[in-house]
All heavy atoms as an XYZ file, in Angstrom:
911
protein
N       6.236     -1.147     -2.221
C       6.983     -0.030     -1.670
C       6.739      1.221     -2.516
O       6.647      2.309     -1.971
C       8.480     -0.356     -1.630
C       8.838     -1.532     -0.719
S       8.311     -1.302      0.975
C       9.453     -0.108      1.544
N       6.660      1.035     -3.836
C       6.425      2.170     -4.709
C       5.073      2.823     -4.386
O       4.959      4.050     -4.353
C       6.458      1.732     -6.169
C       6.296      2.870     -7.136
S       6.268      2.338     -8.834
C       4.574      1.826     -8.989
N       4.065      2.012     -4.146
C       2.741      2.538     -3.812
C       2.813      3.318     -2.501
O       2.278      4.422     -2.398
C       1.712      1.388     -3.721
C       0.386      1.881     -3.177
C       1.518      0.727     -5.071
N       3.476      2.766     -1.504
C       3.587      3.442     -0.203
C       4.292      4.784     -0.330
O       3.817      5.803      0.195
C       4.354      2.569      0.785
O       3.643      1.414      1.051
N       5.424      4.789     -1.009
C       6.154      6.044     -1.154
C       5.400      7.037     -2.021
O       5.444      8.240     -1.779
C       7.548      5.795     -1.733
C       8.474      5.139     -0.738
C       9.140      3.969     -1.047
C       8.677      5.693      0.512
C       9.979      3.357     -0.138
C       9.515      5.092      1.435
C      10.170      3.935      1.095
O      10.993      3.337      2.002
N       4.695      6.543     -3.030
C       3.906      7.428     -3.875
C       2.789      8.097     -3.104
O       2.556      9.302     -3.233
N       2.076      7.329     -2.287
C       0.987      7.893     -1.497
C       1.537      8.863     -0.459
O       0.989      9.950     -0.250
C       0.164      6.777     -0.826
C      -0.551      5.938     -1.884
C      -0.846      7.364      0.149
C      -1.197      4.679     -1.334
N       2.617      8.483      0.217
C       3.195      9.361      1.251
C       3.790     10.632      0.663
O       3.920     11.632      1.366
C       4.242      8.611      2.066
C       3.608      7.671      3.061
O       2.528      7.933      3.574
N       4.266      6.567      3.331
N       4.148     10.608     -0.617
C       4.651     11.809     -1.270
C       3.532     12.818     -1.465
O       3.730     14.026     -1.312
C       5.266     11.454     -2.637
O       6.337     10.537     -2.425
C       5.797     12.677     -3.347
N       2.333     12.321     -1.758
C       1.192     13.201     -2.007
C       0.556     13.680     -0.705
O       0.137     14.829     -0.601
C       0.147     12.474     -2.883
C      -1.098     13.303     -3.065
C       0.755     12.115     -4.231
N       0.482     12.812      0.298
C      -0.147     13.184      1.566
C       0.716     14.195      2.313
O       1.939     14.129      2.277
C      -0.338     11.956      2.459
C      -1.408     10.971      2.029
C      -1.425      9.783      2.967
C      -2.769     11.628      2.007
N       0.080     15.116      3.018
C       0.871     16.090      3.780
C       1.587     15.421      4.947
O       1.064     14.494      5.562
C      -0.186     17.086      4.286
C      -1.469     16.330      4.277
C      -1.352     15.324      3.166
N       2.775     15.902      5.232
C       3.570     15.364      6.322
C       3.089     15.966      7.644
O       2.950     17.175      7.769
C       5.048     15.685      6.102
C       5.939     14.956      7.060
O       5.510     14.023      7.726
N       7.186     15.374      7.125
N       2.840     15.121      8.621
C       2.371     15.578      9.924
C       3.558     15.591     10.883
O       4.206     14.573     11.069
C       1.266     14.657     10.465
C       0.093     14.625      9.506
C       0.818     15.118     11.841
C      -0.927     13.587      9.853
N       3.811     16.750     11.459
C       4.923     16.864     12.396
C       4.387     16.999     13.813
O       3.416     17.692     14.058
C       5.796     18.057     12.041
C       6.511     17.879     10.717
C       7.506     18.993     10.465
O       7.975     19.609     11.437
O       7.802     19.226      9.295
N       5.056     16.357     14.725
C       4.685     16.414     16.139
C       5.424     17.579     16.767
O       6.640     17.552     16.926
C       5.053     15.095     16.816
C       4.548     14.988     18.226
C       3.221     14.701     18.470
C       5.393     15.170     19.306
C       2.731     14.598     19.755
C       4.926     15.063     20.600
C       3.591     14.777     20.812
O       3.107     14.669     22.092
N       4.694     18.628     17.087
C       5.330     19.814     17.639
C       4.821     20.160     19.039
O       4.745     21.314     19.420
C       5.149     21.010     16.701
C       3.694     21.327     16.438
O       2.828     20.542     16.852
O       3.424     22.360     15.808
N       4.489     19.140     19.797
C       4.017     19.329     21.173
C       5.199     19.153     22.122
O       5.337     18.142     22.781
C       2.915     18.324     21.511
S       1.501     18.395     20.417
N       6.056     20.141     22.163
C       7.235     20.050     23.013
C       6.862     20.207     24.479
O       6.034     21.028     24.851
C       8.254     21.132     22.644
C       8.873     20.877     21.291
O       8.971     19.695     20.893
O       9.261     21.854     20.625
N       7.521     19.402     25.279
C       7.271     19.443     26.712
C       8.613     19.223     27.412
O       9.179     18.141     27.352
C       6.267     18.360     27.094
S       5.642     18.514     28.744
N       9.116     20.248     28.057
C      10.431     20.168     28.683
C      10.381     19.903     30.177
O      11.402     19.647     30.795
C      11.214     21.454     28.424
C      11.445     21.671     26.941
O      11.612     20.712     26.203
N      11.438     22.911     26.511
N       9.217     19.982     30.761
C       9.070     19.769     32.191
C       8.137     18.591     32.426
O       7.265     18.296     31.617
C       8.494     21.006     32.860
C       9.354     22.240     32.709
C       8.661     23.478     33.259
O       7.656     23.324     33.966
O       9.123     24.579     32.960
N       8.302     17.928     33.539
C       7.467     16.772     33.849
C       6.009     17.166     34.020
O       5.102     16.460     33.615
C       7.999     16.066     35.123
C       9.383     15.485     34.837
C       7.049     14.977     35.564
C      10.054     14.881     36.038
N       5.760     18.324     34.595
C       4.392     18.763     34.879
C       3.607     19.130     33.627
O       2.381     19.131     33.642
C       4.399     19.957     35.818
C       4.958     19.599     37.180
O       5.002     18.392     37.489
O       5.359     20.515     37.922
N       4.283     19.448     32.545
C       3.561     19.951     31.376
C       2.784     18.854     30.648
O       1.886     19.151     29.876
C       4.502     20.661     30.417
S       5.558     19.576     29.467
N       3.079     17.577     30.883
C       2.356     16.496     30.213
C       0.895     16.421     30.658
O       0.062     15.885     29.950
C       3.032     15.148     30.455
C       4.309     14.994     29.694
C       5.529     14.993     30.344
C       4.301     14.859     28.317
C       6.714     14.867     29.649
C       5.477     14.721     27.592
C       6.677     14.728     28.265
O       7.847     14.605     27.571
N       0.592     16.959     31.806
C      -0.783     16.938     32.285
C      -1.505     18.258     32.010
O      -2.662     18.408     32.368
C      -0.810     16.628     33.782
O      -0.101     17.621     34.490
N      -0.845     19.194     31.369
C      -1.482     20.485     31.102
C      -2.499     20.361     29.965
O      -2.404     19.490     29.102
C      -0.430     21.545     30.754
O       0.125     21.277     29.489
N      -3.463     21.248     29.971
C      -4.505     21.236     28.940
C      -3.935     21.583     27.573
O      -4.375     21.042     26.557
C      -5.612     22.220     29.306
C      -6.474     21.765     30.451
C      -7.591     22.741     30.712
O      -8.042     23.413     29.766
O      -8.004     22.824     31.871
N      -2.969     22.470     27.547
C      -2.357     22.874     26.278
C      -1.675     21.678     25.602
O      -1.824     21.463     24.405
C      -1.348     23.987     26.525
C      -0.702     24.522     25.267
C       0.287     25.638     25.576
O       0.033     26.436     26.493
O       1.309     25.682     24.885
N      -0.921     20.908     26.382
C      -0.251     19.734     25.820
C      -1.271     18.685     25.368
O      -1.127     18.097     24.302
C       0.705     19.118     26.847
C       1.354     17.854     26.339
C       2.428     17.915     25.460
C       0.872     16.608     26.712
C       3.010     16.767     24.965
C       1.445     15.448     26.225
C       2.517     15.531     25.354
O       3.080     14.390     24.868
N      -2.294     18.452     26.162
C      -3.311     17.464     25.806
C      -4.040     17.857     24.531
O      -4.331     17.015     23.689
C      -4.291     17.264     26.957
C      -3.685     16.524     28.133
C      -4.652     16.358     29.276
O      -5.868     16.589     29.086
O      -4.198     15.989     30.365
N      -4.333     19.144     24.364
C      -4.992     19.628     23.157
C      -4.081     19.452     21.942
O      -4.530     19.006     20.879
C      -5.400     21.092     23.317
C      -6.080     21.720     22.111
C      -7.424     21.033     21.844
C      -6.281     23.203     22.335
N      -2.821     19.775     22.109
C      -1.856     19.613     21.017
C      -1.726     18.148     20.631
O      -1.734     17.798     19.454
C      -0.502     20.184     21.436
S       0.773     20.025     20.174
N      -1.629     17.274     21.618
C      -1.486     15.850     21.356
C      -2.750     15.281     20.711
O      -2.677     14.453     19.807
C      -1.170     15.106     22.656
C      -0.771     13.672     22.397
O       0.173     13.447     21.601
O      -1.416     12.770     22.976
N      -3.901     15.740     21.154
C      -5.171     15.280     20.583
C      -5.295     15.711     19.120
O      -5.755     14.945     18.271
C      -6.321     15.843     21.404
C      -7.663     15.279     21.060
C      -8.731     15.817     21.996
O      -8.608     15.603     23.221
O      -9.666     16.464     21.486
N      -4.877     16.924     18.825
C      -4.893     17.425     17.454
C      -3.962     16.594     16.572
O      -4.315     16.236     15.439
C      -4.475     18.912     17.415
O      -5.344     19.652     18.257
C      -4.523     19.461     16.014
N      -2.789     16.292     17.090
C      -1.840     15.466     16.334
C      -2.403     14.070     16.080
O      -2.292     13.539     14.972
C      -0.513     15.371     17.094
C       0.439     14.389     16.466
C       1.147     14.717     15.326
C       0.615     13.119     17.014
C       2.012     13.813     14.733
C       1.474     12.205     16.432
C       2.175     12.560     15.296
O       3.023     11.660     14.713
N      -3.011     13.462     17.087
C      -3.556     12.114     16.937
C      -4.686     12.083     15.908
O      -4.786     11.150     15.116
C      -4.053     11.572     18.284
C      -2.952     11.255     19.263
C      -2.028     10.151     18.771
O      -2.433      9.261     18.037
N      -0.775     10.226     19.170
N      -5.542     13.088     15.899
C      -6.634     13.112     14.922
C      -6.099     13.322     13.509
O      -6.606     12.733     12.557
C      -7.675     14.170     15.281
O      -7.162     15.458     15.123
N      -5.071     14.159     13.358
C      -4.448     14.343     12.043
C      -3.765     13.054     11.590
O      -3.838     12.680     10.413
C      -3.441     15.490     12.089
N      -3.136     12.358     12.513
C      -2.480     11.088     12.195
C      -3.508     10.043     11.757
O      -3.289      9.298     10.815
C      -1.692     10.588     13.410
C      -0.891      9.345     13.164
C       0.279      9.587     12.238
O       0.787     10.702     12.135
N       0.704      8.557     11.561
N      -4.639      9.998     12.448
C      -5.698      9.054     12.088
C      -6.264      9.356     10.703
O      -6.468      8.454      9.888
C      -6.813      9.092     13.119
C      -7.931      8.128     12.820
C      -9.020      8.137     13.873
O      -8.895      8.866     14.871
O     -10.005      7.415     13.682
N      -6.485     10.626     10.418
C      -6.997     11.027      9.108
C      -6.016     10.674      8.001
O      -6.394     10.160      6.944
C      -7.276     12.527      9.106
O      -7.648     12.954      7.833
N      -4.746     10.920      8.250
C      -3.700     10.606      7.275
C      -3.610      9.100      7.051
O      -3.493      8.640      5.913
C      -2.367     11.168      7.762
C      -1.377     11.373      6.649
O      -1.690     11.200      5.487
N      -0.174     11.768      7.012
N      -3.683      8.332      8.110
C      -3.623      6.873      8.002
C      -4.837      6.319      7.262
O      -4.719      5.388      6.467
C      -3.536      6.232      9.379
O      -2.334      6.555     10.004
N      -6.000      6.887      7.523
C      -7.220      6.436      6.843
C      -7.132      6.711      5.340
O      -7.479      5.872      4.522
C      -8.454      7.110      7.425
C      -9.744      6.594      6.831
C     -11.005      7.269      7.362
N     -11.019      7.468      8.792
C     -10.956      8.654      9.395
N     -10.879      9.760      8.678
N     -10.971      8.750     10.699
N      -6.656      7.900      4.976
C      -6.504      8.247      3.563
C      -5.511      7.304      2.891
O      -5.762      6.794      1.791
C      -6.032      9.699      3.417
O      -6.966     10.557      4.073
C      -5.914     10.096      1.967
N      -4.378      7.060      3.552
C      -3.387      6.127      3.017
C      -4.004      4.743      2.827
O      -3.811      4.103      1.802
C      -2.187      6.041      3.964
C      -1.142      5.063      3.506
C      -0.165      5.459      2.617
C      -1.148      3.754      3.960
C       0.797      4.554      2.186
C      -0.196      2.851      3.535
C       0.784      3.256      2.646
N      -4.755      4.286      3.806
C      -5.363      2.968      3.764
C      -6.337      2.845      2.598
O      -6.306      1.867      1.839
C      -6.074      2.687      5.087
C      -6.890      1.441      5.080
C      -6.286      0.202      5.099
C      -8.272      1.500      5.058
C      -7.040     -0.955      5.094
C      -9.033      0.360      5.063
C      -8.419     -0.873      5.074
N      -7.200      3.828      2.428
C      -8.204      3.769      1.364
C      -7.545      3.780     -0.011
O      -7.885      2.976     -0.886
C      -9.216      4.924      1.518
C     -10.065      4.697      2.766
C     -10.093      5.058      0.285
C     -10.923      5.876      3.160
N      -6.588      4.667     -0.214
C      -5.913      4.749     -1.513
C      -5.128      3.468     -1.788
O      -5.185      2.909     -2.895
C      -4.995      5.991     -1.577
C      -4.133      5.978     -2.818
C      -5.826      7.261     -1.525
N      -4.417      2.959     -0.809
C      -3.644      1.731     -0.998
C      -4.553      0.534     -1.252
O      -4.232     -0.341     -2.066
C      -2.758      1.472      0.215
N      -5.690      0.481     -0.592
C      -6.629     -0.607     -0.804
C      -7.213     -0.561     -2.217
O      -7.373     -1.609     -2.860
C      -7.741     -0.547      0.237
C      -8.568     -1.802      0.427
C      -7.688     -2.977      0.837
C      -9.634     -1.566      1.472
N      -7.502      0.622     -2.706
C      -7.992      0.759     -4.080
C      -6.940      0.313     -5.081
O      -7.233     -0.434     -6.027
C      -8.434      2.218     -4.347
C      -9.697      2.536     -3.556
C      -8.664      2.466     -5.836
C     -10.072      4.004     -3.545
N      -5.709      0.731     -4.882
C      -4.622      0.338     -5.787
C      -4.392     -1.170     -5.729
O      -4.185     -1.821     -6.757
C      -3.335      1.125     -5.456
C      -3.523      2.593     -5.825
C      -2.129      0.548     -6.186
C      -2.420      3.505     -5.359
N      -4.453     -1.754     -4.539
C      -4.264     -3.206     -4.405
C      -5.394     -3.968     -5.089
O      -5.157     -5.004     -5.722
C      -4.189     -3.584     -2.929
N      -6.612     -3.458     -4.979
C      -7.747     -4.108     -5.640
C      -7.598     -4.045     -7.157
O      -7.864     -5.026     -7.858
C      -9.070     -3.436     -5.204
O      -9.161     -3.499     -3.783
C     -10.264     -4.117     -5.827
N      -7.158     -2.914     -7.660
C      -6.932     -2.781     -9.101
C      -5.828     -3.731     -9.553
O      -5.950     -4.407    -10.590
C      -6.603     -1.322     -9.468
C      -7.836     -0.438     -9.273
C      -6.083     -1.213    -10.901
C      -7.564      1.045     -9.371
N      -4.745     -3.820     -8.788
C      -3.643     -4.724     -9.139
C      -4.097     -6.181     -9.119
O      -3.751     -6.964     -9.996
C      -2.468     -4.524     -8.192
N      -4.890     -6.539     -8.114
C      -5.376     -7.922     -8.022
C      -6.313     -8.242     -9.184
O      -6.224     -9.305     -9.785
C      -6.087     -8.145     -6.687
C      -6.545     -9.557     -6.499
C      -5.633    -10.560     -6.229
C      -7.887     -9.887     -6.609
C      -6.045    -11.870     -6.062
C      -8.309    -11.186     -6.436
C      -7.391    -12.184     -6.164
N      -7.200     -7.324     -9.525
C      -8.124     -7.541    -10.640
C      -7.368     -7.608    -11.963
O      -7.682     -8.435    -12.821
C      -9.169     -6.402    -10.682
O      -9.809     -6.321     -9.417
C     -10.193     -6.649    -11.764
N      -6.368     -6.767    -12.129
C      -5.563     -6.768    -13.347
C      -4.786     -8.069    -13.498
O      -4.499     -8.492    -14.622
C      -4.589     -5.572    -13.330
O      -5.337     -4.379    -13.121
C      -3.824     -5.452    -14.624
N      -4.489     -8.729    -12.398
C      -3.693     -9.960    -12.455
C      -4.398    -11.070    -13.236
O      -3.751    -12.004    -13.690
C      -3.363    -10.446    -11.050
O      -4.515    -10.956    -10.411
N      -5.710    -10.982    -13.407
C      -6.430    -11.986    -14.187
C      -6.235    -11.807    -15.682
O      -6.515    -12.721    -16.463
C      -7.934    -11.937    -13.869
C      -8.257    -12.340    -12.474
C      -8.706    -11.409    -11.561
C      -8.098    -13.655    -12.061
C      -9.010    -11.778    -10.265
C      -8.385    -14.035    -10.762
C      -8.848    -13.094     -9.865
N      -5.753    -10.646    -16.120
C      -5.707    -10.330    -17.543
C      -4.309    -10.139    -18.112
O      -4.179     -9.927    -19.316
C      -6.521     -9.053    -17.819
C      -7.925     -9.131    -17.284
C      -8.304     -8.386    -16.179
C      -8.850     -9.964    -17.881
C      -9.591     -8.453    -15.686
C     -10.152    -10.043    -17.393
C     -10.521     -9.289    -16.296
N      -3.289    -10.178    -17.304
C      -1.928     -9.934    -17.788
C      -1.037    -11.126    -17.476
O      -1.325    -11.917    -16.575
C      -1.322     -8.652    -17.164
C      -2.097     -7.436    -17.588
C      -1.243     -8.738    -15.676
N       0.056    -11.257    -18.220
C       0.950    -12.410    -18.009
C       1.683    -12.416    -16.666
O       2.095    -13.456    -16.198
C       1.964    -12.298    -19.145
C       1.483    -11.245    -20.064
C       0.428    -10.464    -19.363
N       1.852    -11.293    -16.030
C       2.592    -11.230    -14.764
C       1.667    -11.397    -13.574
O       1.837    -10.754    -12.536
C       3.327     -9.895    -14.653
C       4.395     -9.628    -15.696
C       4.885     -8.207    -15.575
C       5.538    -10.602    -15.534
N       0.714    -12.299    -13.668
C      -0.318    -12.394    -12.648
C       0.213    -12.725    -11.260
O      -0.256    -12.179    -10.268
C      -1.394    -13.377    -13.057
C      -0.897    -14.776    -13.289
C      -2.005    -15.644    -13.865
O      -3.148    -15.220    -13.934
N      -1.662    -16.836    -14.275
N       1.190    -13.593    -11.150
C       1.713    -13.946     -9.823
C       2.341    -12.741     -9.131
O       2.193    -12.553     -7.924
C       2.739    -15.070     -9.921
C       2.095    -16.377    -10.298
O       0.890    -16.565    -10.105
N       2.873    -17.280    -10.851
N       3.042    -11.928     -9.892
C       3.698    -10.762     -9.318
C       2.676     -9.720     -8.875
O       2.844     -9.087     -7.833
C       4.677    -10.149    -10.310
C       5.743    -11.100    -10.735
N       6.602    -11.704     -9.848
C       6.074    -11.585    -11.957
C       7.421    -12.514    -10.505
N       7.116    -12.452    -11.785
N       1.629     -9.542     -9.651
C       0.596     -8.581     -9.265
C      -0.183     -9.044     -8.042
O      -0.545     -8.232     -7.192
C      -0.356     -8.323    -10.432
C       0.183     -7.427    -11.538
C      -0.790     -7.378    -12.702
C       0.454     -6.041    -11.015
N      -0.436    -10.336     -7.942
C      -1.137    -10.859     -6.768
C      -0.280    -10.656     -5.526
O      -0.771    -10.201     -4.486
C      -1.509    -12.344     -6.954
C      -2.013    -12.943     -5.656
C      -2.555    -12.501     -8.036
N       0.990    -10.983     -5.617
C       1.881    -10.794     -4.470
C       2.015     -9.325     -4.093
O       2.027     -8.979     -2.909
C       3.255    -11.391     -4.763
C       3.341    -12.907     -4.711
C       4.717    -13.380     -5.151
C       3.035    -13.402     -3.320
N       2.101     -8.460     -5.094
C       2.218     -7.034     -4.782
C       0.926     -6.501     -4.162
O       0.972     -5.646     -3.283
C       2.593     -6.232     -6.023
O       1.550     -6.261     -6.967
N      -0.221     -7.009     -4.595
C      -1.478     -6.555     -3.987
C      -1.594     -7.045     -2.550
O      -2.063     -6.309     -1.678
C      -2.685     -7.003     -4.810
O      -2.834     -8.398     -4.780
N      -1.150     -8.262     -2.273
C      -1.151     -8.763     -0.897
C      -0.226     -7.916     -0.029
O      -0.574     -7.536      1.086
C      -0.734    -10.252     -0.851
C      -1.825    -11.122     -1.470
C      -0.449    -10.702      0.571
C      -1.410    -12.561     -1.668
N       0.942     -7.610     -0.537
C       1.895     -6.803      0.222
C       1.351     -5.389      0.459
O       1.496     -4.836      1.550
C       3.238     -6.744     -0.510
C       4.297     -6.007      0.247
C       4.862     -6.550      1.389
C       4.713     -4.756     -0.161
C       5.829     -5.872      2.107
C       5.678     -4.061      0.540
C       6.234     -4.619      1.677
N       0.706     -4.819     -0.546
C       0.142     -3.480     -0.400
C      -0.971     -3.460      0.638
O      -1.064     -2.540      1.459
C      -0.379     -2.962     -1.759
O       0.701     -2.968     -2.694
C      -0.934     -1.558     -1.644
N      -1.829     -4.481      0.623
C      -2.882     -4.578      1.634
C      -2.274     -4.738      3.026
O      -2.744     -4.138      3.994
C      -3.842     -5.743      1.313
C      -4.678     -5.406      0.085
C      -4.752     -6.046      2.493
C      -5.510     -6.554     -0.426
N      -1.213     -5.515      3.130
C      -0.543     -5.707      4.413
C       0.025     -4.392      4.944
O      -0.179     -4.034      6.107
C       0.560     -6.755      4.290
C       1.378     -7.021      5.539
C       0.508     -7.723      6.569
C       2.589     -7.846      5.210
N       0.721     -3.656      4.095
C       1.312     -2.380      4.517
C       0.219     -1.385      4.902
O       0.317     -0.699      5.928
C       2.216     -1.807      3.397
C       2.621     -0.371      3.699
C       3.445     -2.673      3.223
N      -0.840     -1.309      4.104
C      -1.942     -0.384      4.409
C      -2.623     -0.766      5.713
O      -2.977      0.098      6.515
C      -2.949     -0.380      3.262
N      -2.794     -2.054      5.922
C      -3.445     -2.519      7.150
C      -2.598     -2.203      8.373
O      -3.125     -1.789      9.410
C      -3.694     -4.025      7.080
O      -4.549     -4.330      6.021
N      -1.306     -2.410      8.264
C      -0.426     -2.116      9.392
C      -0.432     -0.631      9.738
O      -0.373     -0.265     10.912
C       0.998     -2.588      9.097
C       1.193     -4.099      9.069
C       2.614     -4.446      8.645
C       0.889     -4.703     10.422
N      -0.522      0.201      8.728
C      -0.520      1.642      8.972
C      -1.816      2.085      9.651
O      -1.813      2.958     10.504
C      -0.337      2.390      7.658
C      -0.395      3.881      7.822
C       0.775      4.574      7.207
O       1.611      3.964      6.576
N       0.847      5.867      7.391
N      -2.935      1.457      9.286
C      -4.233      1.894      9.792
C      -4.732      1.057     10.968
O      -5.721      1.386     11.596
C      -5.249      1.855      8.641
C      -6.600      2.428      8.985
C      -6.728      3.760      9.361
C      -7.733      1.645      8.934
C      -7.964      4.292      9.681
C      -8.978      2.172      9.250
C      -9.088      3.490      9.623
O     -10.301      4.009      9.934
N      -4.053     -0.031     11.290
C      -4.527     -0.999     12.288
C      -4.848     -0.359     13.628
O      -5.818     -0.702     14.288
C      -3.494     -2.101     12.450
C      -4.032     -3.320     13.109
C      -3.922     -3.669     14.408
C      -4.788     -4.357     12.477
N      -4.543     -4.858     14.630
C      -5.089     -5.310     13.451
C      -5.228     -4.570     11.178
C      -5.813     -6.458     13.186
C      -5.947     -5.706     10.904
C      -6.234     -6.634     11.905
N      -4.042      0.571     14.057
C      -4.216      1.230     15.362
C      -5.558      1.957     15.449
O      -6.178      2.007     16.507
C      -3.069      2.221     15.561
C      -3.184      3.095     16.761
C      -2.048      4.118     16.827
O      -1.138      4.094     15.988
O      -2.102      4.948     17.742
N      -6.021      2.509     14.340
C      -7.234      3.317     14.333
C      -8.464      2.555     13.855
O      -9.582      3.050     13.987
C      -7.039      4.546     13.444
C      -5.828      5.351     13.815
C      -4.726      5.386     12.988
C      -5.785      6.064     15.001
C      -3.608      6.125     13.321
C      -4.675      6.812     15.344
C      -3.579      6.840     14.503
N      -8.271      1.374     13.279
C      -9.386      0.620     12.704
C     -10.261      0.009     13.796
O      -9.779     -0.369     14.860
C      -8.855     -0.479     11.792
N     -11.539     -0.105     13.495
C     -12.465     -0.750     14.418
C     -12.392     -2.268     14.267
O     -11.721     -2.795     13.376
N     -13.098     -2.973     15.124
C     -13.061     -4.431     15.108
C     -13.619     -5.012     13.813
O     -13.099     -6.006     13.298
C     -13.838     -4.999     16.300
C     -13.112     -4.743     17.612
O     -11.885     -4.533     17.576
O     -13.781     -4.759     18.670
N     -14.660     -4.402     13.270
C     -15.259     -4.915     12.036
C     -14.288     -4.764     10.874
O     -14.121     -5.680     10.063
C     -16.600     -4.195     11.742
C     -17.620     -4.554     12.818
C     -17.126     -4.560     10.361
C     -18.903     -3.767     12.739
N     -13.627     -3.621     10.788
C     -12.655     -3.400      9.713
C     -11.482     -4.361      9.861
O     -10.999     -4.916      8.876
C     -12.185     -1.935      9.694
C     -13.344     -1.028      9.282
C     -11.012     -1.746      8.752
C     -13.038      0.443      9.334
N     -11.028     -4.585     11.076
C      -9.932     -5.533     11.297
C     -10.337     -6.937     10.865
O      -9.551     -7.657     10.241
C      -9.515     -5.534     12.769
C      -8.786     -4.291     13.193
C      -8.438     -4.341     14.665
C      -7.756     -3.062     15.104
N      -7.424     -3.047     16.528
N     -11.563     -7.335     11.187
C     -12.048     -8.650     10.770
C     -12.126     -8.745      9.254
O     -11.685     -9.736      8.663
C     -13.417     -8.941     11.389
C     -14.033    -10.201     10.874
C     -13.552    -11.438     11.291
C     -15.069    -10.166      9.965
C     -14.105    -12.610     10.807
C     -15.628    -11.326      9.472
C     -15.148    -12.560      9.895
N     -12.687     -7.720      8.609
C     -12.803     -7.735      7.153
C     -11.445     -7.750      6.470
O     -11.250     -8.473      5.482
C     -13.626     -6.534      6.673
C     -15.115     -6.569      7.005
C     -15.774     -5.263      6.598
C     -15.782     -7.745      6.323
N     -10.498     -6.992      6.991
C      -9.148     -6.996      6.422
C      -8.507     -8.373      6.538
O      -7.872     -8.860      5.602
C      -8.268     -5.961      7.113
C      -8.531     -4.521      6.765
C      -7.702     -3.618      7.663
C      -8.215     -4.270      5.326
N      -8.669     -8.980      7.683
C      -8.108    -10.315      7.882
C      -8.760    -11.319      6.946
O      -8.083    -12.171      6.353
C      -8.293    -10.762      9.333
O      -7.655     -9.882     10.204
N     -10.077    -11.228      6.784
C     -10.795    -12.160      5.915
C     -10.408    -11.968      4.446
O     -10.181    -12.949      3.722
C     -12.298    -11.984      6.090
N     -10.306    -10.722      4.013
C      -9.919    -10.453      2.623
C      -8.499    -10.928      2.364
O      -8.224    -11.566      1.340
C     -10.070     -8.945      2.313
C     -11.540     -8.563      2.273
C      -9.401     -8.588      0.997
C     -11.781     -7.068      2.232
N      -7.594    -10.650      3.268
C      -6.207    -11.098      3.096
C      -6.120    -12.620      3.067
O      -5.385    -13.193      2.263
C      -5.326    -10.548      4.212
O      -5.310     -9.158      4.173
N      -6.875    -13.266      3.926
C      -6.886    -14.725      3.939
C      -7.462    -15.284      2.652
O      -6.937    -16.268      2.099
C      -7.679    -15.236      5.143
C      -7.739    -16.744      5.321
C      -6.332    -17.305      5.532
C      -8.644    -17.099      6.473
N      -8.518    -14.664      2.138
C      -9.119    -15.131      0.886
C      -8.163    -14.975     -0.291
O      -8.030    -15.880     -1.115
C     -10.414    -14.365      0.620
N      -7.484    -13.843     -0.354
C      -6.512    -13.634     -1.434
C      -5.357    -14.611     -1.308
O      -4.905    -15.202     -2.306
C      -6.004    -12.168     -1.443
C      -7.134    -11.235     -1.860
C      -4.806    -12.007     -2.361
C      -6.780     -9.775     -1.721
N      -4.888    -14.808     -0.115
C      -3.788    -15.746      0.102
C      -4.196    -17.176     -0.234
O      -3.450    -17.915     -0.868
C      -3.298    -15.658      1.551
C      -2.006    -16.365      1.888
C      -0.863    -15.834      1.031
C      -1.692    -16.205      3.346
N      -5.401    -17.573      0.166
C      -5.896    -18.920     -0.155
C      -6.060    -19.094     -1.660
O      -5.704    -20.124     -2.218
C      -7.224    -19.161      0.549
N      -6.557    -18.064     -2.319
C      -6.691    -18.121     -3.779
C      -5.324    -18.276     -4.436
O      -5.146    -19.097     -5.331
C      -7.385    -16.857     -4.301
C      -7.409    -16.791     -5.808
C      -8.338    -17.514     -6.528
C      -6.486    -16.016     -6.495
C      -8.355    -17.481     -7.900
C      -6.488    -15.961     -7.871
C      -7.424    -16.694     -8.580
O      -7.424    -16.652     -9.944
N      -4.374    -17.491     -3.979
C      -3.041    -17.539     -4.565
C      -2.370    -18.875     -4.327
O      -1.719    -19.436     -5.201
C      -2.176    -16.408     -3.997
C      -0.773    -16.418     -4.509
C      -0.486    -16.074     -5.820
C       0.276    -16.780     -3.690
C       0.797    -16.101     -6.307
C       1.582    -16.809     -4.153
C       1.829    -16.467     -5.463
O       3.098    -16.500     -5.935
N      -2.528    -19.462     -3.152
C      -1.883    -20.738     -2.841
C      -2.531    -21.901     -3.562
O      -1.879    -22.920     -3.825
C      -1.900    -20.974     -1.328
C      -1.010    -20.039     -0.521
C      -1.176    -20.310      0.962
C       0.442    -20.179     -0.920
N      -3.816    -21.807     -3.898
C      -4.493    -22.865     -4.627
C      -4.340    -22.769     -6.134
O      -4.815    -23.612     -6.858
C      -5.996    -22.879     -4.283
C      -6.239    -23.426     -2.901
O      -5.506    -24.286     -2.438
N      -7.251    -22.896     -2.253
N      -3.707    -21.755     -6.605
C      -3.520    -21.531     -8.019
C      -2.512    -22.450     -8.612
O      -1.540    -22.824     -8.159
C      -3.101    -20.078     -8.243
C      -3.694    -19.497     -9.431
C      -3.385    -18.030     -9.409
C      -3.755    -17.480    -10.749
N      -3.330    -16.180    -10.950
């Protein structure tokens, strides 16, 4: 949770300001452009969060081999990867989804066999 809040504190906050008060305005070009801009900013923000969280989780997992609190670091790295994956899952491609699932499974299998 600390990693998530830390990253979200640094990343700029994206606000949805595509107001639409009439039923017809959802099909207008202005609304579609606004919504498209918001979606691309959201994807960029999610990708940045994912990359930073994945780096931090990898560092935590690697550090777990050298410090006495190894079980806690492994669990925190798994949780961080899970949170990062959930945030980016909507925008990730099939290959990235497969790799995330495989890495999470490998870490979990390693932890359970320990």
